[in-house]
C-alpha positions in Angstrom: -15.4 -4.6 8.9 -16.9 -1.4 10.2 -15.1 1.8 11.0 -13.2 1.9 14.2 -14.0 4.7 16.7 -11.5 7.4 16.6 -9.8 6.1 13.5 -10.1 6.4 9.7 -8.7 4.2 6.9 -5.0 4.8 6.4 -4.0 6.5 3.2 -0.6 4.8 3.2 1.3 8.0 3.9 1.8 7.6 7.7 4.2 5.5 9.7 4.1 5.2 13.5 6.1 4.0 16.5 3.1 2.8 18.5 4.2 -0.8 18.9 7.7 0.3 20.0 6.4 2.9 22.5 3.8 0.4 23.9 6.6 -2.2 24.4 8.8 0.4 26.1 6.1 1.0 28.6 5.5 -2.8 29.1 1.8 -2.5 28.1 -0.2 -5.1 26.3 -2.4 -4.0 23.5 -5.4 -4.5 25.8 -3.9 -2.3 28.5 -3.1 0.4 26.0 -6.6 0.2 24.6 -8.1 0.5 28.2 -5.9 3.6 28.9 -7.1 5.2 25.7 -10.7 4.2 25.9 -10.7 2.3 22.6 -10.9 -1.3 21.6 -8.0 -3.6 21.3 -8.8 -4.0 17.7 -8.3 -0.2 17.3 -4.9 -0.5 18.8 -4.0 -3.4 16.5 -5.2 -1.5 13.4 -3.3 1.6 14.4 -0.1 -0.3 15.1 -0.3 -2.1 11.8 -0.9 1.1 9.9 -4.3 0.0 8.7 -6.0 3.1 10.3 -4.8 6.6 11.1 -6.0 8.1 14.4 -8.5 10.9 14.6 -6.9 14.1 15.8 -8.3 13.8 19.3 -7.0 10.2 19.5 -3.6 11.3 18.2 -3.4 14.0 21.0 -4.5 11.3 23.5 -1.7 9.0 22.3 0.9 11.9 22.6 -0.3 12.6 26.1 -0.2 8.9 27.1 3.4 8.6 25.9 4.5 12.1 27.1 5.6 13.2 23.7 4.6 15.1 20.6 2.3 13.7 17.9 5.1 14.0 15.4 7.3 11.8 17.7 4.8 9.0 17.2 3.6 9.6 13.6 5.7 10.6 10.6 4.7 11.0 7.0 6.6 8.6 4.7 7.0 11.3 2.0 4.9 14.4 1.7 5.2 17.4 -0.5 2.8 20.3 -0.7 0.8 20.7 -3.9 0.6 24.0 -5.6 
């Protein structure tokens, strides 16, 4: 499987609310993909947490859902290293 445009392999540290937000808007995965200019496979992979969005895609998602990036994506547990 090749890299998805606008996404990178997930490091397991990020959770997201994409599926719930998409459902709240009544959009199919295909419709959300069209609105974002990405493939349906990208949407599926993002929702399942297999890939994290690029920063531009994260901003596009926040714009699409009229919220902040941190309202969509939250780190599971993160602590700064010294």
